[in-house]
C-alpha positions as CSV (number, residue, x, y, z in Angstrom):
1,M,5.0,11.7,20.6
2,R,5.8,11.1,16.9
3,Y,9.5,10.5,17.6
4,E,8.6,8.4,20.7
5,Q,6.6,6.0,18.5
6,R,9.1,5.9,15.7
7,L,11.9,5.1,18.2
8,I,10.0,2.2,19.7
9,W,9.2,0.6,16.3
10,V,12.7,1.0,14.8
11,L,14.4,-0.4,17.9
12,G,11.7,-3.0,18.4
13,I,11.9,-4.4,14.9
14,T,15.7,-4.4,15.1
15,F,15.6,-6.3,18.3
16,G,13.2,-8.7,16.5
17,F,15.9,-9.4,13.9
18,L,18.5,-9.8,16.6
19,F,16.3,-12.6,18.0
20,F,15.8,-13.9,14.5
21,D,19.6,-14.5,14.5
22,R,19.8,-15.7,18.1
23,N,17.0,-18.3,17.8
24,A,18.0,-19.6,14.4
25,A,20.3,-22.3,15.9
26,N,17.4,-23.5,18.1
27,Y,15.0,-23.9,15.2
28,V,17.4,-25.8,13.0
29,M,19.1,-27.7,15.8
30,P,17.5,-31.1,14.7
31,N,19.2,-30.6,11.3
32,I,22.5,-29.6,12.9
33,V,22.4,-32.6,15.3
34,A,21.7,-35.0,12.4
35,D,24.6,-33.4,10.4
36,L,27.3,-32.9,13.0
37,G,26.2,-35.5,15.6
38,F,25.9,-33.3,18.7
39,S,24.8,-34.7,22.1
40,Y,22.2,-33.0,24.3
41,S,24.9,-31.7,26.5
42,Q,26.6,-30.0,23.5
43,V,23.2,-28.5,22.5
44,G,22.9,-27.0,26.0
45,L,26.4,-25.8,25.9
46,L,25.9,-23.9,22.6
47,S,22.9,-22.1,24.2
48,S,24.9,-21.5,27.4
49,A,27.9,-20.0,25.5
50,L,25.8,-17.4,23.7
51,S,24.0,-16.5,27.0
52,F,27.4,-16.1,28.8
53,S,28.9,-13.8,26.2
54,W,25.6,-11.9,25.9
55,A,25.6,-11.4,29.7
56,V,29.1,-10.0,29.9
57,S,28.6,-7.8,26.9
58,A,25.2,-6.5,28.2
59,Y,26.7,-5.4,31.5
60,F,29.9,-3.7,30.1
61,G,27.9,-2.2,27.2
62,G,25.5,-0.7,29.7
63,V,28.3,0.7,31.8
64,L,30.1,2.1,28.7
65,S,26.9,3.7,27.5
66,D,26.2,5.4,30.9
67,R,29.8,6.6,31.3
68,T,30.2,8.0,27.8
69,G,26.6,9.1,27.1
70,V,26.8,7.3,23.8
71,R,23.8,5.3,22.8
72,K,23.3,5.4,19.0
73,G,26.9,4.5,18.2
74,I,26.9,1.4,20.4
75,L,23.6,0.3,18.8
76,L,25.0,0.5,15.3
77,V,28.2,-1.5,16.2
78,S,26.0,-4.1,17.9
79,V,23.6,-4.5,14.9
80,V,26.3,-4.8,12.2
81,A,28.3,-7.2,14.3
82,F,25.5,-9.7,15.2
83,S,24.5,-9.8,11.5
84,L,28.0,-10.8,10.5
85,C,28.1,-13.4,13.3
86,S,25.1,-15.1,11.8
87,F,27.0,-15.6,8.6
88,L,29.9,-17.1,10.6
89,S,27.5,-19.6,12.2
90,G,26.5,-20.8,8.8
91,L,30.1,-21.6,7.9
92,A,30.8,-23.7,11.0
93,G,31.9,-27.3,10.3
94,S,32.3,-28.6,13.9
95,F,31.1,-28.1,17.4
96,A,34.2,-25.9,18.3
97,T,33.7,-23.5,15.4
98,L,29.9,-23.2,15.9
99,L,30.6,-22.6,19.7
100,A,33.0,-19.8,18.8
101,A,30.5,-18.2,16.4
102,R,27.8,-18.3,19.1
103,L,30.2,-16.7,21.6
104,L,30.9,-13.9,19.2
105,M,27.2,-13.4,18.5
106,G,26.5,-13.0,22.2
107,L,29.2,-10.4,22.5
108,A,27.7,-8.5,19.7
109,E,24.1,-8.7,20.8
110,G,24.5,-8.1,24.5
111,P,24.6,-4.3,24.7
112,F,21.6,-3.8,22.5
113,L,18.8,-4.3,25.0
114,P,20.0,-2.2,27.9
115,V,21.0,0.7,25.6
116,C,17.7,0.5,23.8
117,Q,15.7,0.5,27.0
118,S,17.6,3.5,28.4
119,L,16.7,5.3,25.2
120,V,13.0,4.4,25.5
121,T,13.0,5.4,29.2
122,A,14.4,8.8,28.3
123,E,11.9,9.4,25.5
124,S,8.7,8.0,27.0
125,D,5.9,9.7,28.7
126,P,5.8,8.1,32.3
127,A,2.2,7.0,31.8
128,R,3.2,5.0,28.7
129,R,6.6,3.8,29.9
130,G,5.6,0.2,30.8
131,N,3.8,-0.2,27.5
132,N,6.6,1.4,25.4
133,M,9.3,-0.7,27.0
134,G,7.2,-3.9,26.7
135,V,6.5,-3.3,23.0
136,M,10.1,-2.4,22.3
137,Q,11.5,-5.5,24.0
138,N,8.8,-8.1,23.3
139,F,6.8,-7.4,20.1
140,G,9.5,-7.5,17.4
141,S,11.7,-10.0,19.2
142,N,8.8,-12.5,19.4
143,F,6.9,-11.7,16.2
144,L,10.0,-11.9,14.1
145,G,12.4,-13.9,16.2
146,S,10.0,-16.5,17.5
147,F,6.9,-16.5,15.2
148,I,8.2,-15.7,11.7
149,A,11.7,-17.3,12.2
150,P,10.7,-20.9,12.6
151,L,8.2,-20.6,9.7
152,V,11.0,-19.3,7.5
153,L,14.1,-21.1,8.8
154,V,12.8,-24.6,9.4
155,P,11.7,-25.1,5.7
156,I,15.0,-23.6,4.5
157,A,16.9,-26.0,6.6
158,A,14.7,-28.9,5.5
159,H,14.9,-28.2,1.7
160,L,18.3,-26.5,1.4
161,S,20.6,-26.6,4.4
162,W,20.8,-25.4,7.9
163,R,23.7,-23.3,6.8
164,W,21.5,-21.3,4.4
165,A,19.1,-20.6,7.4
166,F,22.0,-18.8,9.1
167,F,22.9,-16.9,5.9
168,V,19.3,-15.7,5.5
169,A,19.0,-14.7,9.2
170,G,22.0,-12.3,8.9
171,V,20.7,-10.1,6.2
172,P,17.9,-8.1,7.8
173,G,20.1,-6.7,10.6
174,L,22.2,-4.8,8.0
175,V,19.1,-3.1,6.7
176,M,18.0,-2.1,10.3
177,A,21.5,-0.6,10.9
178,F,20.8,1.8,8.1
179,L,17.4,2.7,9.7
180,I,18.9,3.3,13.1
181,A,21.6,5.6,11.5
182,R,18.9,7.5,9.8
183,Y,16.0,7.7,12.3
184,V,17.4,7.3,15.9
185,R,18.9,10.4,17.5
186,E,21.4,10.6,20.3
187,P,19.6,11.8,23.4
188,Q,21.0,14.6,25.6
189,R,23.0,13.2,28.5
190,T,21.0,13.3,31.7
191,T,22.4,15.3,34.6
192,A,19.5,14.6,36.9
193,A,20.3,14.5,40.6
194,P,20.2,11.1,42.3
195,V,17.3,10.3,44.5
196,A,19.1,8.7,47.3
197,A,21.9,9.9,49.5
198,G,25.3,8.6,48.3
199,A,23.9,7.5,45.0
200,D,26.2,9.9,43.1
201,E,29.0,7.4,43.2
202,M,26.8,4.3,43.1
203,G,28.5,1.0,42.8
204,H,27.0,-2.3,41.8
205,L,26.5,-3.5,45.4
206,A,24.7,-0.3,46.1
207,M,22.4,-1.0,43.2
208,L,21.6,-4.4,44.7
209,R,20.7,-2.8,48.0
210,Y,17.6,-1.5,46.2
211,R,15.1,-4.2,47.1
212,N,13.5,-4.2,43.6
213,I,16.8,-4.4,41.8
214,L,17.8,-7.4,43.8
215,L,14.5,-9.1,43.2
216,C,14.5,-8.3,39.5
217,V,18.0,-9.8,39.2
218,L,16.9,-13.0,40.9
219,M,13.8,-13.1,38.7
220,S,15.9,-12.6,35.7
221,I,18.0,-15.6,36.6
222,V,15.0,-18.0,36.9
223,M,12.9,-16.6,34.1
224,V,15.7,-16.4,31.6
225,A,16.3,-20.1,32.4
226,W,12.6,-20.8,31.9
227,M,12.7,-19.1,28.4
228,V,16.0,-20.4,27.2
229,L,15.0,-24.0,28.1
230,G,11.9,-23.6,26.0
231,W,13.8,-22.2,23.0
232,A,16.6,-24.8,23.2
233,F,14.8,-28.0,24.0
234,L,11.2,-27.8,22.7
235,P,12.2,-28.3,19.1
236,L,14.2,-31.5,20.1
237,F,11.3,-32.6,22.3
238,Y,8.8,-32.2,19.5
239,D,11.1,-34.1,17.1
240,K,12.5,-36.9,19.4
241,V,9.6,-37.5,21.8
242,R,6.5,-36.4,20.1
243,H,7.8,-37.3,16.6
244,F,6.3,-34.3,14.8
245,G,7.4,-33.5,11.3
246,P,9.1,-30.3,10.2
247,V,5.7,-28.6,9.4
248,A,4.2,-29.3,12.7
249,L,7.4,-28.5,14.5
250,S,7.7,-25.1,12.8
251,V,4.1,-24.2,13.5
252,L,4.3,-25.2,17.2
253,M,7.5,-23.2,17.7
254,S,6.0,-20.2,15.9
255,L,3.2,-20.2,18.5
256,L,5.8,-19.0,21.1
257,G,6.5,-15.9,19.0
258,L,2.8,-15.3,18.3
259,S,1.9,-15.6,21.9
260,A,4.8,-13.3,23.1
261,A,4.0,-10.7,20.3
262,F,0.4,-10.6,21.4
263,F,1.1,-10.4,25.1
264,S,3.9,-7.8,24.6
265,F,1.0,-5.3,24.3
266,V,-1.3,-6.9,26.9
267,V,1.0,-7.6,29.9
268,P,2.8,-4.2,30.1
269,R,-0.4,-2.3,29.5
270,L,-2.1,-4.2,32.3
271,S,0.9,-3.4,34.5
272,D,0.5,0.4,33.7
273,R,-3.1,0.2,34.9
274,Y,-3.2,-2.4,37.7
275,G,0.4,-2.3,38.9
276,R,3.7,-4.1,38.2
277,R,3.7,-6.6,41.1
278,P,0.3,-8.4,40.6
279,V,0.8,-8.6,36.8
280,V,4.3,-10.2,37.1
281,V,3.1,-12.6,39.8
282,G,0.1,-13.8,37.8
283,F,1.8,-14.2,34.4
284,N,4.9,-15.9,35.9
285,L,2.5,-18.5,37.3
286,V,0.8,-18.9,34.0
287,G,4.3,-19.8,32.6
288,L,3.9,-23.2,34.4
289,L,1.6,-24.2,31.5
290,V,4.4,-24.5,29.0
291,P,6.3,-27.4,30.7
292,L,3.2,-29.0,32.0
293,A,1.7,-29.1,28.5
294,A,4.9,-30.5,27.0
295,L,5.0,-33.3,29.6
296,Y,1.4,-34.3,29.8
297,I,-0.5,-33.4,26.6
298,D,0.3,-36.1,24.0
299,S,-3.1,-36.8,22.4
300,S,-3.6,-33.6,20.4
301,A,-1.1,-31.2,18.8
302,V,-3.9,-28.5,18.7
303,L,-4.5,-28.8,22.4
304,L,-0.8,-28.8,23.1
305,G,-0.4,-25.7,21.0
306,L,-3.2,-23.9,22.8
307,F,-1.7,-24.4,26.2
308,I,1.8,-23.5,25.0
309,F,0.4,-20.3,23.5
310,I,-1.3,-19.3,26.8
311,G,1.7,-20.4,28.9
312,W,4.2,-18.4,26.9
313,S,2.4,-15.2,27.9
314,A,4.8,-15.2,30.9
315,S,7.3,-13.8,28.4
316,G,5.4,-10.5,28.7
317,T,6.8,-10.0,32.1
318,F,10.4,-9.8,30.9
319,P,10.3,-6.1,30.0
320,L,8.9,-5.3,33.4
321,F,11.5,-7.0,35.6
322,M,14.4,-6.4,33.1
323,G,13.5,-2.8,32.2
324,T,10.5,-1.0,33.6
325,I,10.7,-1.8,37.3
326,P,14.5,-1.2,37.6
327,S,14.2,2.0,35.6
328,E,11.5,3.2,38.0
329,T,13.6,2.2,41.0
330,I,17.1,3.4,40.2
331,P,18.3,7.1,39.7
332,S,17.9,7.9,36.0
333,R,21.7,8.4,35.3
334,Y,22.3,4.8,36.1
335,V,19.5,3.2,34.2
336,A,21.6,1.5,31.4
337,T,24.0,0.2,34.0
338,A,21.2,-1.2,36.2
339,L,19.5,-2.8,33.2
340,G,22.8,-4.3,32.0
341,L,23.4,-5.7,35.5
342,T,19.9,-7.3,35.5
343,V,20.2,-8.7,32.1
344,G,23.8,-9.8,32.5
345,I,23.4,-11.7,35.8
346,G,20.2,-13.3,34.4
347,E,21.9,-14.5,31.3
348,I,25.0,-15.8,33.2
349,F,23.2,-17.8,35.8
350,G,19.9,-18.5,34.0
351,G,20.9,-18.5,30.4
352,V,24.3,-20.2,30.9
353,G,23.8,-22.5,33.8
354,A,20.3,-23.8,33.1
355,P,20.7,-25.1,29.5
356,Y,24.0,-26.9,30.2
357,A,22.6,-28.5,33.4
358,A,19.3,-29.4,31.7
359,G,21.3,-30.9,28.8
360,R,23.2,-33.1,31.2
361,A,20.0,-34.1,32.9
362,A,18.4,-34.9,29.5
363,D,21.4,-37.1,28.6
364,H,20.9,-39.1,31.8
365,Y,17.2,-39.0,32.4
366,G,15.6,-38.1,29.1
367,L,14.2,-34.9,27.7
368,S,11.4,-34.8,30.1
369,A,13.8,-33.7,32.9
370,V,14.3,-30.4,31.1
371,F,10.6,-29.5,31.6
372,V,10.6,-30.4,35.2
373,I,13.4,-27.8,35.7
374,Q,11.5,-25.3,33.6
375,A,8.4,-25.6,35.8
376,G,10.4,-25.0,38.9
377,C,11.8,-21.8,37.3
378,A,8.3,-20.4,36.6
379,L,7.2,-21.1,40.2
380,V,10.2,-19.5,41.8
381,G,9.8,-16.4,39.5
382,A,6.2,-16.0,40.7
383,L,7.2,-16.3,44.4
384,L,10.0,-13.7,44.0
385,A,7.6,-11.2,42.4
386,L,5.4,-11.3,45.5
387,A,8.1,-9.4,47.3
388,L,8.3,-6.5,44.8
389,R,7.5,-2.9,45.8
390,E,5.1,-1.3,43.5
391,T,6.5,1.3,41.0
392,A,3.8,1.9,38.5
393,P,3.1,5.7,38.3
394,S,-0.7,5.1,38.2
395,R,-0.7,3.0,41.3
396,M,1.7,5.3,43.1
397,T,-0.5,8.2,42.4
398,A,-3.6,6.3,43.6
399,V,-1.8,5.4,46.8
400,A,-0.6,9.0,47.4
401,A,-4.1,10.3,46.8
402,G,-5.5,7.8,49.3
403,E,-3.0,8.7,51.9
404,S,-3.8,12.4,51.4
405,R,-7.5,11.8,51.9
406,L,-6.8,9.8,55.1
407,A,-4.5,12.6,56.4
408,A,-7.3,15.2,55.7
């Protein structure tokens, strides 16, 4: 129990600083646009590039981890590399060089999540698995990467330079690499038998034949798009359309992180108790509040912030469809590969395609077009979740007990 909790917090805080680095460009993008003169299409392409390389790296990193049994070594390489890529972003002097730096950052960061979640799956008590995976993926990434980051980086960009924001963002990851080296241990490689006939040589198409895996992949596409569009375009919307100053912009963006950090405990814990499917359906629907608030609340920044805070609770479902549900569906020896597949496809089609397409739409129709697309993503995510098969151990036990009583 003690190691289980230590593992979650070390990995969760490290993932938080990974998102501190990843989101830095979004928070200081108004400063970058003013300095380097980017179009909205170029802004979307920068986000798409990182998502693309993240996706490719997440998949191959998960496969490599499963085949070699190495978890800790991959994590250490990932953490050191993404910290160095943050420094490279700060040195960029053109669109091409910043694009290259973001591509490299995605390659470095991609393997971290699937390998972490495979570690948490192996070390967690089944009754706490959903909660543990949710806290690991969502608390640090959102408290540090989405709440603290804009409060720190936007003032640095305003008073010093957006380049200094990238330099500051790269330092904490190097500290966390030391903590991983010291406190995370390499787990024993699992030799558990597969649960389905023929699964011993399971290919990727075979994984997608699992209903839940396919649904989680599709949800990953639309919900990653939902999230990335918020990160990439809300700062520009607040600046260009709502005309908020740096202080208001940083506070409003920090609400995304505060919301996600809070709901990183609430949503997975509710799913442990009431089931994965109803919780994912309900909170994905709540995600509609983010684009609707951005589009229609223009009279009060406080009211806008309140609805954004509530709507961003949909981020609490990400550990469920990216980690918990696949890990409870697929044979244990393939967990990192399945998670890499889910994250990778979601990032490629949702994280790559959506920002670029939304950027083109914004250039032609205005920034409001972005949030119409975001609303559609949340709605489709909720509809997909309706088709999930329940995997929560508490609900499965309750169903089995009910069937036993009926049989008796």
